[in-house]
C-alpha positions as CSV (number, residue, x, y, z in Angstrom):
1,X,-37.0,-7.5,-19.5
2,X,-35.2,-10.7,-18.5
3,X,-31.4,-11.0,-19.0
4,X,-31.9,-14.1,-21.6
5,X,-33.8,-11.7,-23.5
6,X,-31.1,-8.4,-22.4
7,X,-28.8,-10.5,-24.5
8,X,-30.6,-11.7,-27.1
9,X,-31.4,-8.0,-28.8
10,X,-27.6,-7.0,-27.8
11,X,-26.8,-10.4,-29.9
12,X,-28.9,-8.9,-33.0
13,X,-28.0,-5.3,-32.5
14,X,-24.3,-6.1,-32.4
15,X,-24.3,-8.0,-35.4
16,X,-26.5,-5.2,-37.6
17,X,-23.8,-2.9,-36.2
18,X,-20.8,-4.5,-37.3
19,X,-22.7,-5.5,-40.5
20,X,-23.4,-1.3,-41.5
21,X,-19.8,-0.9,-40.6
22,X,-18.1,-3.0,-43.3
23,X,-20.5,-1.7,-45.9
24,X,-18.9,1.0,-45.9
25,X,-15.5,3.1,-45.5
26,X,-15.2,4.1,-42.2
27,X,-14.4,7.5,-42.7
28,X,-18.0,8.4,-44.0
29,X,-19.6,10.4,-40.9
30,X,-22.0,9.7,-38.6
31,X,-25.1,12.2,-39.1
32,X,-26.8,11.6,-35.4
33,X,-23.2,11.8,-34.0
34,X,-21.6,15.5,-35.4
35,X,-17.9,15.5,-35.5
36,X,-17.5,11.7,-35.6
37,X,-16.8,9.3,-38.3
38,X,-17.9,5.3,-38.6
39,X,-14.4,4.2,-37.5
40,X,-14.9,6.9,-34.3
41,X,-17.9,5.0,-33.5
42,X,-17.2,1.4,-34.1
43,X,-13.9,2.0,-31.8
44,X,-16.0,4.2,-29.3
45,X,-18.8,0.6,-29.2
46,X,-15.3,-1.5,-28.7
47,X,-13.6,0.4,-25.8
48,X,-17.0,0.8,-24.1
49,X,-17.4,-3.2,-24.2
50,X,-13.8,-3.6,-23.1
51,X,-14.1,-2.0,-20.2
52,X,-17.4,-3.3,-18.6
53,X,-15.2,-6.6,-19.4
54,X,-11.8,-4.7,-17.0
55,X,-14.2,-3.5,-14.5
56,X,-16.2,-6.7,-14.1
57,X,-12.6,-9.0,-14.3
58,X,-11.2,-6.4,-11.7
59,X,-13.8,-5.1,-9.4
60,X,-12.7,-1.8,-9.7
61,X,-13.2,1.7,-13.0
62,X,-9.2,0.8,-14.5
63,X,-7.1,4.1,-14.0
64,X,-6.2,4.7,-17.6
65,X,-8.7,4.1,-19.6
66,X,-8.1,3.7,-23.5
67,X,-6.0,0.7,-22.6
68,X,-2.6,1.2,-24.8
69,X,-2.4,0.2,-28.2
70,X,-6.4,0.3,-28.4
71,X,-6.2,2.9,-30.7
72,X,-3.9,1.2,-33.2
73,X,-6.3,-2.3,-33.7
74,X,-8.3,-1.5,-36.6
75,X,-11.9,-0.7,-35.7
76,X,-14.1,-3.4,-36.2
77,X,-11.8,-5.8,-35.3
78,X,-11.2,-4.5,-31.8
79,X,-15.4,-4.6,-31.6
80,X,-15.4,-7.4,-32.5
81,X,-13.1,-8.6,-29.7
82,X,-14.4,-6.7,-26.9
83,X,-18.1,-7.4,-27.8
84,X,-16.8,-11.3,-27.9
85,X,-14.7,-10.9,-23.9
86,X,-18.0,-9.1,-23.1
87,X,-20.1,-12.0,-23.9
88,X,-17.6,-14.6,-22.5
89,X,-17.5,-11.9,-18.6
90,X,-21.3,-12.3,-18.8
91,X,-21.6,-16.1,-19.2
92,X,-19.2,-17.0,-16.8
93,X,-21.1,-14.5,-14.3
94,X,-24.8,-14.7,-12.8
95,X,-26.4,-11.0,-13.0
96,X,-27.1,-11.4,-9.4
97,X,-23.2,-10.7,-9.2
98,X,-21.8,-7.3,-7.5
99,X,-19.7,-5.2,-10.0
100,X,-18.7,-2.0,-10.2
101,X,-21.4,0.8,-12.3
102,X,-21.7,4.3,-11.9
103,X,-26.0,3.5,-10.5
104,X,-25.7,3.2,-6.7
105,X,-29.1,1.5,-6.7
106,X,-27.8,-1.4,-7.9
107,X,-23.9,-2.6,-8.4
108,X,-25.0,-5.7,-10.3
109,X,-23.9,-8.1,-13.2
110,X,-27.3,-6.9,-14.2
111,X,-26.9,-2.8,-14.9
112,X,-24.6,-4.1,-17.8
113,X,-26.5,-6.6,-19.0
114,X,-28.9,-4.1,-20.0
115,X,-26.7,-0.7,-20.5
116,X,-25.4,-2.8,-23.4
117,X,-28.5,-3.4,-24.7
118,X,-29.2,-0.5,-24.6
119,X,-25.8,0.8,-25.7
120,X,-25.7,-1.0,-28.6
121,X,-29.6,-0.6,-30.2
122,X,-28.6,3.2,-30.0
123,X,-25.1,2.7,-32.3
124,X,-26.3,0.5,-34.4
125,X,-29.1,3.0,-35.2
126,X,-26.0,5.4,-35.8
127,X,-24.5,2.9,-37.9
128,X,-27.0,2.6,-39.6
129,X,-27.7,5.9,-40.4
130,X,-24.0,6.8,-41.4
131,X,-24.0,4.1,-43.5
132,X,-27.4,4.6,-45.4
133,X,-29.0,2.3,-44.6
134,X,-32.9,1.2,-43.8
135,X,-32.9,2.3,-40.4
136,X,-34.5,-1.7,-38.3
137,X,-36.5,-0.6,-35.9
138,X,-36.3,-1.2,-32.2
139,X,-38.6,-4.2,-30.9
140,X,-40.9,-2.2,-28.4
141,X,-40.2,-4.5,-25.2
142,X,-37.2,-2.9,-25.9
143,X,-37.5,0.2,-27.0
144,X,-39.9,0.6,-24.1
145,X,-36.8,-0.4,-21.6
146,X,-34.6,1.9,-23.2
147,X,-36.8,4.9,-22.4
148,X,-37.9,3.9,-18.8
149,X,-34.0,3.4,-18.5
150,X,-33.2,6.9,-19.4
151,X,-35.5,8.3,-17.4
152,X,-35.1,6.8,-14.6
153,X,-30.9,5.9,-14.6
154,X,-29.7,9.1,-16.6
155,X,-32.6,11.8,-16.6
156,X,-33.3,11.5,-12.8
157,X,-30.1,10.7,-11.2
158,X,-27.7,12.7,-12.6
159,X,-28.8,15.7,-10.6
160,X,-25.4,17.5,-11.3
161,X,-25.8,18.2,-15.1
162,X,-28.6,20.0,-14.4
163,X,-27.0,22.5,-12.4
164,X,-25.9,24.8,-14.9
165,X,-28.4,23.7,-17.7
166,X,-27.7,25.2,-21.7
167,X,-30.9,27.7,-22.3
168,X,-31.8,27.7,-18.1
169,X,-34.4,26.2,-16.7
170,X,-38.0,26.4,-17.0
171,X,-39.7,24.3,-13.7
172,X,-40.3,26.5,-10.7
173,X,-38.6,25.9,-7.6
174,X,-42.3,24.6,-6.8
175,X,-42.4,20.8,-8.9
176,X,-46.2,21.4,-9.4
177,X,-44.2,21.9,-13.3
178,X,-45.2,18.3,-15.0
179,X,-44.2,16.6,-18.9
180,X,-45.8,13.3,-20.1
181,X,-44.2,10.7,-22.4
182,X,-46.0,8.4,-23.6
183,X,-44.6,5.1,-25.3
184,X,-47.3,2.9,-26.8
185,X,-49.3,2.5,-24.3
186,X,-46.8,3.3,-21.5
187,X,-46.7,6.1,-19.6
188,X,-44.3,8.3,-17.9
189,X,-44.6,11.7,-16.0
190,X,-41.0,13.8,-15.5
191,X,-41.6,16.2,-12.8
192,X,-38.1,18.4,-13.6
193,X,-37.2,20.9,-10.4
194,X,-34.0,23.5,-10.3
195,X,-32.8,20.8,-8.3
196,X,-33.7,17.5,-9.2
197,X,-36.1,15.2,-12.0
198,X,-38.6,12.8,-10.4
199,X,-40.3,10.2,-12.8
200,X,-43.4,8.6,-11.7
201,X,-44.6,5.9,-13.8
202,X,-47.9,6.6,-16.2
203,X,-49.0,10.0,-16.5
204,X,-50.3,13.2,-15.1
205,X,-53.1,15.0,-15.1
206,X,-52.3,18.3,-16.4
207,X,-49.0,18.1,-17.9
208,X,-47.1,21.5,-19.4
209,X,-47.0,18.5,-22.8
210,X,-47.6,15.7,-23.9
211,X,-45.3,13.6,-25.6
212,X,-46.3,10.4,-28.0
213,X,-45.2,8.3,-30.4
214,X,-44.7,4.6,-30.6
215,X,-42.0,2.9,-28.5
216,X,-39.6,3.0,-31.6
217,X,-39.5,6.8,-32.7
218,X,-40.2,7.9,-28.7
219,X,-37.3,6.1,-27.8
220,X,-35.6,6.9,-30.9
221,X,-36.6,10.9,-30.2
222,X,-35.0,11.1,-26.9
223,X,-31.9,9.6,-27.6
224,X,-32.1,12.3,-30.4
225,X,-31.8,9.9,-33.2
226,X,-35.2,10.8,-34.9
227,X,-38.8,13.2,-34.5
228,X,-40.9,12.8,-37.0
229,X,-43.5,10.8,-35.4
230,X,-43.8,12.0,-32.3
231,X,-46.3,13.9,-31.6
232,X,-47.2,17.1,-29.5
233,X,-50.3,18.1,-27.2
234,X,-49.6,20.9,-25.4
235,X,-46.5,24.1,-25.2
236,X,-43.6,22.6,-27.8
237,X,-41.3,24.2,-25.8
238,X,-41.7,22.1,-22.5
239,X,-40.7,19.3,-24.7
240,X,-37.3,21.4,-26.2
241,X,-36.6,21.8,-22.8
242,X,-36.9,18.0,-22.1
243,X,-34.6,17.1,-24.2
244,X,-32.0,19.9,-22.7
245,X,-32.4,18.0,-19.8
246,X,-32.1,14.6,-22.0
247,X,-28.7,16.1,-23.9
248,X,-26.8,17.7,-20.3
249,X,-28.1,14.1,-18.2
250,X,-26.6,11.5,-21.0
251,X,-23.7,13.0,-22.2
């Protein structure tokens, strides 16, 4: 996906998230984020936007976060302010401009454009679920991109999160066990071991399990937002193993 497409998706999902949040009391629970209310969800998205604005403006990670006074601002107002400043910051910069990110191989504004589009679509789903609204399907291109991002930039990158994996590892040290993930016609091989997770494009020959769905439900399944339309072929415990690793890598 190019940057203009990410920004278009970001705008659409921000609007849907805002509208879903405004349609109910902010005290309603968010079923996909246990312990959160709608107000917590809105505040979280708002402060994430403002955090990225601060990082791009200052070129460094803020030492104190959230900023003083943010929690006293009405959540929907804070959300609107955060989104407005985020878009203004993206508009003032080139995607190739340098900026700090948590992903060492990509220290550019483009990283945050992609990440904020994916962050927003996931939490838009949360807001719709909390409001009791039909969940708007994620466009295929954004969903396939989101699957690629969560596998390569979260699961494969955050090795330290897997050191004390809840439930332990199923994979051996041989690096021969694989899991195939298929979103529509696009496939990835997940090759876990006790020390790292390697992600390869394409399906593996003899996976422990094949996890297959259309792009939208696959993205939602990987982020723990759905699962009814996902098909498993093989050992279901390995699908559970992948979910446990993802939970550890995305916390």
